[in-house]
C-alpha positions in Angstrom: -69.5 -130.4 -18.5 -71.1 -132.3 -21.4 -74.7 -134.2 -21.1 -74.2 -137.1 -19.2 -77.3 -138.9 -20.1 -76.7 -142.1 -22.6 -78.0 -141.6 -25.9 -81.3 -143.2 -26.6 -80.9 -142.6 -30.2 -78.1 -145.6 -30.4 -79.0 -149.1 -30.4 -77.3 -151.9 -28.6 -75.6 -153.4 -32.0 -74.4 -149.4 -32.5 -73.4 -148.9 -28.7 -70.9 -152.4 -29.2 -69.6 -151.3 -32.3 -68.4 -148.2 -30.7 -67.2 -149.5 -27.7 -64.9 -152.0 -29.8 -63.9 -148.9 -32.1 -62.8 -146.9 -29.0 -61.0 -149.4 -27.3 -58.9 -149.8 -30.7 -58.4 -146.6 -30.7 -57.2 -146.3 -27.5 -54.5 -149.3 -27.8 -52.7 -148.0 -31.2 -53.9 -144.6 -32.1 -54.7 -145.3 -35.7 -58.3 -144.7 -37.1 -60.5 -147.9 -37.1 -61.7 -149.1 -40.2 -65.3 -151.6 -41.0 -62.6 -154.5 -41.7 -60.8 -154.4 -38.2 -64.2 -153.7 -36.6 -65.4 -157.3 -38.5 -62.6 -158.8 -36.8 -63.1 -157.3 -33.3 -66.5 -156.7 -33.0 -67.7 -160.4 -32.6 -71.1 -159.6 -34.5 -71.7 -161.8 -37.6 -72.3 -158.8 -39.6 -70.4 -157.9 -43.5 -68.1 -155.3 -43.8 -70.9 -153.4 -45.7 -73.3 -153.5 -42.3 -70.7 -152.0 -40.2 -69.6 -149.2 -42.8 -73.5 -148.4 -42.8 -73.8 -148.2 -38.6 -70.4 -146.2 -38.7 -71.8 -143.9 -41.1 -74.8 -143.2 -38.7 -72.6 -142.9 -35.6 -70.4 -140.1 -37.8 -73.7 -138.4 -38.8 -74.7 -138.5 -35.1 -71.5 -137.0 -33.9 -70.0 -139.8 -32.2 -67.0 -140.5 -34.5 -65.3 -138.6 -37.5 -63.1 -139.7 -40.2 -59.9 -137.8 -39.9 -59.2 -138.6 -44.0 -60.9 -140.1 -46.8 -61.3 -144.1 -46.6 -59.1 -144.1 -43.8 -61.2 -145.3 -40.6 -62.9 -143.1 -38.2 -62.2 -142.2 -34.7 -64.2 -141.2 -31.8 -64.7 -137.8 -31.1 -65.0 -136.1 -27.7 -69.0 -137.2 -27.8 -67.9 -140.5 -28.7 -65.8 -140.7 -25.5 -68.0 -139.3 -23.0 -70.7 -142.0 -24.4 -67.9 -144.1 -23.9 -67.3 -143.2 -20.1 -70.6 -142.4 -19.2 -72.6 -145.6 -20.5 -70.5 -148.5 -21.8 -67.1 -148.3 -19.6 -67.0 -150.8 -17.1 -64.9 -149.6 -14.1 -63.5 -153.0 -11.6 -62.9 -152.4 -8.3 -59.4 -151.2 -7.7 -57.1 -154.0 -7.8 -53.5 -152.4 -8.2 -50.6 -154.6 -8.1 -48.3 -153.5 -4.6 -50.9 -151.4 -3.6 -49.2 -151.8 -0.1 -46.2 -150.2 -1.6 -48.4 -147.6 -3.2 -49.5 -146.5 0.7 -45.6 -146.5 1.7 -44.7 -144.4 -1.1 -47.2 -141.7 0.7 -44.9 -141.9 3.8 -47.2 -140.1 6.5 -44.2 -139.1 8.6 -43.1 -136.9 5.8 -44.1 -133.1 5.2 -47.1 -132.4 3.6 -45.1 -131.0 0.4 -43.0 -134.2 0.7 -46.5 -136.3 0.2 -47.9 -133.9 -2.6 -44.6 -134.5 -4.3 -44.6 -138.0 -3.6 -48.7 -138.5 -4.6 -47.7 -136.4 -8.6 -44.8 -138.9 -9.3 -46.9 -142.2 -8.2 -49.8 -140.8 -10.5 -47.6 -139.9 -13.4 -45.5 -143.2 -12.8 -48.5 -145.3 -12.8 -50.3 -143.6 -15.7 -47.3 -142.4 -17.8 -49.5 -139.4 -18.3 -48.7 -136.2 -16.4 -49.8 -136.3 -12.6 -51.1 -132.5 -11.1 -51.9 -132.2 -7.1 -52.8 -129.2 -5.6 -51.1 -128.2 -2.9 -53.7 -128.4 0.7 -55.7 -126.1 1.5 -54.9 -124.3 4.9 -57.2 -126.0 7.7 -59.2 -123.6 9.7 -58.6 -123.8 13.5 -59.1 -122.1 16.7 -56.6 -119.2 17.4 -55.0 -120.1 20.6 -52.3 -117.2 20.6 -50.6 -114.4 18.3 -47.4 -112.8 18.1 -45.9 -109.9 15.7 -41.9 -109.5 15.4 -40.6 -107.1 13.4 -38.5 -107.2 10.0 -36.8 -105.3 7.9 -37.7 -103.5 5.0 -41.4 -102.8 6.0 -42.1 -106.7 6.6 -43.7 -108.1 9.9 -43.6 -111.9 10.8 -47.1 -112.9 12.3 -46.7 -116.3 14.3 -49.9 -117.9 14.8 -50.7 -120.5 17.4 -53.6 -122.7 16.3 -55.6 -125.6 17.6 -53.7 -127.4 20.4 -50.0 -126.9 18.9 -50.7 -125.9 15.2 -48.2 -123.3 14.3 -48.0 -121.0 11.3 -45.6 -118.5 10.4 -46.7 -115.7 8.1 -44.6 -113.0 6.4 -46.6 -109.5 6.3 -45.6 -106.8 3.6 -46.5 -103.6 4.9 -46.7 -99.8 3.8 -44.4 -98.7 6.7 -42.2 -99.7 9.4 -43.9 -100.9 13.0 -42.1 -100.8 16.1 -42.1 -103.3 18.9 -44.3 -101.3 20.8 -47.0 -100.8 18.6 -47.1 -104.6 17.7 -46.9 -105.7 21.1 -50.4 -103.9 21.2 -51.7 -105.1 18.5 -51.6 -108.6 19.4 -52.6 -107.9 23.3 -55.6 -106.6 22.0 -56.0 -109.5 19.1 -55.5 -112.5 22.1 -57.7 -110.3 24.3 -60.2 -110.2 22.1 -60.3 -113.2 19.8 -59.0 -116.3 21.4 -60.8 -119.6 21.1 -62.5 -118.4 18.2 -62.2 -119.7 14.4 -59.5 -117.6 12.6 -62.0 -117.4 9.7 -64.7 -116.0 12.1 -62.3 -113.2 13.4 -60.8 -112.3 9.9 -64.6 -111.4 9.2 -64.8 -109.3 12.3 -61.9 -107.2 11.6 -63.0 -106.3 7.9 -67.0 -105.6 9.2 -65.2 -103.5 11.9 -63.3 -101.6 9.2 -66.8 -101.1 7.0 -68.3 -99.7 10.1 -66.2 -97.8 11.8 -63.5 -96.4 9.4 -64.6 -93.1 10.3 -64.3 -92.9 14.0 -61.6 -95.8 14.4 -58.6 -94.8 16.7 -54.8 -95.4 15.7 -55.1 -98.7 17.5 -58.0 -100.1 16.1 -56.7 -99.0 12.8 -53.4 -101.3 13.8 -55.4 -104.2 15.1 -57.6 -104.1 11.8 -54.8 -104.1 9.4 -52.3 -106.1 10.7 -55.1 -108.7 12.0 -56.5 -109.2 8.6 -53.2 -109.7 7.0 -52.7 -112.3 9.3 -55.8 -114.3 9.2 -55.6 -114.7 5.1 -55.0 -117.0 3.2 -51.4 -116.1 2.3 -52.2 -116.3 -2.0 -49.4 -118.3 -2.9 -50.8 -121.1 -1.0 -54.1 -121.1 -3.0 -52.3 -120.6 -6.4 -49.9 -123.7 -6.4 -50.0 -127.2 -7.5 -46.9 -129.9 -8.0 -46.9 -131.6 -11.4 -44.9 -134.4 -12.7 -44.7 -136.7 -15.8 -45.4 -133.5 -18.4 -42.7 -134.9 -21.1 -44.7 -138.3 -21.0 -47.0 -136.9 -23.0 -44.5 -136.5 -25.8 -45.1 -140.3 -26.3 -48.5 -139.7 -28.3 -48.4 -139.2 -31.5 -51.3 -136.6 -31.6 -49.6 -134.3 -29.0 -46.3 -134.4 -30.1 -46.9 -134.3 -33.9 -48.3 -130.7 -33.5 -45.0 -128.9 -31.9 -47.9 -125.8 -31.3 -50.2 -127.7 -29.6 -47.3 -129.1 -27.4 -46.0 -125.9 -26.8 -48.9 -124.8 -25.6 -49.5 -127.4 -23.5 -46.4 -127.1 -21.8 -47.1 -123.3 -21.6 -50.3 -124.4 -19.6 -48.1 -126.3 -16.9 -46.0 -123.3 -16.5 -48.0 -120.4 -16.2 -50.6 -122.7 -14.2 -53.8 -120.4 -14.6 -56.0 -122.7 -16.7 -55.4 -125.8 -15.2 -55.9 -124.6 -11.3 -59.2 -122.9 -12.9 -60.0 -126.4 -13.9 -59.0 -128.0 -10.5 -60.5 -125.5 -8.6 -64.2 -126.4 -10.3 -62.9 -129.9 -9.2 -63.1 -129.7 -5.3 -66.8 -129.7 -4.6 -67.1 -132.6 -6.9 -68.0 -135.9 -5.3 -65.5 -138.2 -6.4 -64.1 -138.9 -9.4 -64.5 -135.8 -12.4 -63.7 -136.2 -16.0 -63.1 -133.4 -18.8 -62.5 -134.3 -22.0 -61.4 -132.3 -24.9 -63.2 -129.1 -25.7 -65.6 -129.6 -22.5 -63.0 -127.9 -20.4 -63.2 -124.7 -22.1 -59.8 -123.9 -22.8 -58.6 -124.6 -26.2 -55.2 -125.7 -25.2 -56.9 -128.8 -23.6 -58.3 -129.9 -27.0 -57.7 -133.2 -27.4 -56.7 -134.0 -24.0 -58.8 -135.0 -21.0 -58.8 -134.4 -17.3 -59.4 -136.9 -14.7 -59.6 -135.7 -11.3 -60.3 -136.3 -7.5 -60.5 -134.2 -4.5 -58.5 -135.7 -1.5 -60.0 -134.9 2.3 -58.5 -135.3 5.2 -60.6 -135.3 8.9 -63.7 -135.1 6.6 -62.6 -131.7 5.4 -61.6 -131.3 1.6 -57.8 -129.9 1.3 -57.5 -130.0 -2.5 -57.5 -132.4 -5.5 -55.4 -134.4 -8.0 -55.5 -136.0 -11.1 -53.4 -136.8 -14.6 -53.8 -134.7 -17.9 -53.4 -137.0 -21.0 -54.6 -137.5 -24.5 -58.3 -138.4 -25.0 -57.4 -141.8 -25.8 -56.2 -142.5 -22.7 -57.1 -146.1 -21.1 -60.2 -144.7 -18.9 -60.6 -148.1 -17.3 -57.1 -148.3 -15.7 -56.6 -144.5 -15.3 -59.9 -143.6 -13.1 -59.2 -146.4 -10.5 -55.5 -145.1 -9.9 -56.8 -141.6 -9.1 -59.6 -142.4 -6.9 -56.9 -144.9 -4.9 -54.1 -142.1 -5.2 -56.7 -139.8 -3.4 -57.8 -142.2 -0.9 -54.2 -142.6 -0.1 -53.2 -139.7 0.1 -56.0 -138.3 2.3 -55.1 -141.2 4.8 -51.6 -139.8 4.8 -52.7 -136.5 5.7 -55.0 -137.8 7.9 -52.3 -139.5 10.2 -50.4 -136.2 10.6 -53.3 -134.8 12.8 
C-alpha cells in the first residue's frame, strides 16, 4: 500500500481546498472547478488564487484534469491523503444498530451468517459486499473414523474438542476395504487423540519424509489417509460470498466503460484476484483500505476496497469488506465495515 504519511508539502489552505474538492467529487462524481470551490470552501479567496492552488496540487499529483477547462478530480494519491490525513471518522452511530445485530442471527449456520453479512454490507453501503467463509478453527482430536464410499472415495469423520464433528470426503487413488480403514483409524486414535489437528498432520508428514523407505503398509496407509483427513479442504479456503455487484452499475465512471465493468464482474466470478487481496487483510489490525492502483490489479483501477477481519474467541476467522468506486463515501463506509465485522464476530462467538 501507499505511504500513509501526510504530505508535508501541503499547507493548511491547500489541504482544506483538497478536502472540499474531494468531498464535492464524492457527492456528484463530476470534475470540480475553481468557482465551485470559491463558493464551498468558506475561504476568502479569489477564483484565480484557488486556480493557482489547484494547479500546485496537480503538479504534486493529488488531482488531475480529465478534460481541458473542465475542473479537476482527485487522483489515487489525492484520495489516499484525504483518507489518511483529512477524513474524520465519527464513532459508529448507525440507525437501527440493534436491528443489524438481529439480522446476523447467531442461531443460524455459519454459511447463513456469511450470506447475511454480505447482504448487510451491500444494503447499507449500496456497493458490493464481500465476506470470506470462516476458516476452520483448529481443535483437539477426540476420535476419527473412516467409511468406504463408492468410486475410490472415503468419508473421514473427525470428532474435535468436546462435540464438534467434521465430515470430509477424501478422493483417493484406489478403493480401500473396511478392514484397512479400521486399522488406520485404530492407529490414529491410539497415538494422536488429545493432540491439535495441525500437529497431527505435521507429525504424519514428517514421518513420510523421514521413513518413506522403511515404512510398512499400515504406516503408509496411516500417513496417506491421515494426512488427507487432517488437511484443510481447498474449497473451504478459496471461497467467499459476494452481494450487490450490480450496485456498481449505478456509478457512471464504472458503467460507462463496458470493458471495465465486464472485467470487474469477471473478477467477482473468478474470485482469484479478490481472494488474494482479502488474504492480505487477514493479518491487518482493523480497517484496511486499498485505493485504485494500490491493489496491484489493473481490474481494480478506479475502485477502492475497504476491509476488516472478523474474529471469534480471539481468533481471526476471515475478512469482510466492500468494493466500490474510489469516490465512495469513506466516512460512512468505514464505520459500516467496522461494525459489521464486530457483529459477525459476535454472532459466530455465540455459537461456540
